C-alpha positions as CSV (number, residue, x, y, z in Angstrom):
1,M,0.3,0.2,0.1
2,K,2.7,2.4,0.8
3,D,4.6,1.3,-2.3
4,K,2.0,2.0,-4.5
5,L,1.0,5.7,-2.8
6,I,4.5,6.4,-3.1
7,D,4.5,5.8,-7.1
8,L,1.1,7.4,-7.3
9,L,2.9,11.0,-5.4
10,T,6.0,10.5,-7.5
11,S,3.9,10.2,-11.1
12,I,1.9,13.7,-10.1
13,Y,4.8,14.9,-9.2
14,A,6.3,13.9,-12.7
15,L,3.4,15.3,-14.2
16,C,3.4,18.3,-12.8
17,M,7.1,19.2,-13.4
18,F,6.4,18.0,-17.3
19,V,3.9,20.4,-17.6
20,A,5.2,23.3,-15.8
21,V,8.7,22.8,-17.9
22,F,6.9,22.5,-21.0
23,A,4.8,25.8,-20.5
24,G,8.0,27.3,-19.4
25,A,9.8,26.4,-23.0
26,V,6.7,27.3,-25.4
27,T,6.3,30.1,-23.1
28,A,10.0,31.3,-24.1
29,A,9.5,30.6,-27.4
30,I,6.4,32.5,-27.3
31,Y,8.1,35.8,-26.2
32,L,11.2,35.2,-28.5
33,V,8.9,35.6,-31.5
34,G,7.3,38.5,-30.0
35,F,10.6,40.3,-29.4
36,I,11.2,39.5,-33.2
37,A,8.1,40.7,-34.6
38,G,7.5,43.6,-32.1
39,G,4.5,46.5,-32.3
40,G,1.1,45.1,-31.0
41,F,1.7,41.8,-31.9
42,G,5.1,41.4,-29.9
43,E,2.8,43.0,-27.4
44,A,0.2,40.5,-27.6
45,C,2.8,37.5,-27.5
46,A,4.0,38.9,-23.9
47,K,0.4,39.2,-22.8
48,F,-0.6,35.7,-24.0
49,G,2.8,34.5,-22.3
50,A,2.3,35.7,-19.1
51,A,-1.3,34.3,-19.0
52,I,0.8,30.8,-19.4
53,M,2.8,31.2,-17.0
54,N,0.2,32.1,-14.3
55,K,-1.1,28.8,-14.9
56,A,2.2,26.6,-14.8
57,I,3.8,28.5,-11.9
58,P,1.0,27.2,-9.4
59,I,0.9,23.9,-11.1
60,S,4.8,23.5,-10.3
61,A,4.1,24.8,-6.5
62,A,1.6,22.2,-6.0
63,G,4.1,19.6,-7.9
64,S,6.7,20.7,-5.7
65,V,4.2,20.2,-2.2
66,I,3.5,16.4,-3.4
67,G,6.7,15.7,-4.0
68,M,7.9,16.4,-1.1
69,I,5.1,14.9,0.5
70,G,6.1,11.4,-1.4
71,F,9.5,11.8,-0.5
72,Y,8.5,11.9,3.8
73,V,5.7,9.0,3.2
74,Q,8.9,6.9,1.4
75,G,10.7,8.2,4.6
76,R,14.2,9.5,2.9
77,H,14.8,13.0,1.6
78,E,17.4,14.1,-0.6
79,L,18.7,17.3,1.7
80,T,19.7,14.7,4.5
81,M,22.5,13.0,5.5
82,D,23.0,9.5,6.9
83,K,25.7,8.7,9.6
84,K,28.2,6.0,9.1
């Protein structure tokens, strides 16, 4: 049961991070096109990119929280050291 919960949390974390990184790449491409085009089209591209990131940032934050919960359910954390 615990292993299935850890797998579920890890999968949700991975999906959230994939969506956030993909949205960031799309936004970067939109900003680049807008910068090259300039003018009113560039402004519209910047506003559209901002709208995408306003959706992606909360997804990324939620994924990070879910990932941390998965670490603690598993009983290990990457930022701790084992005493030998």
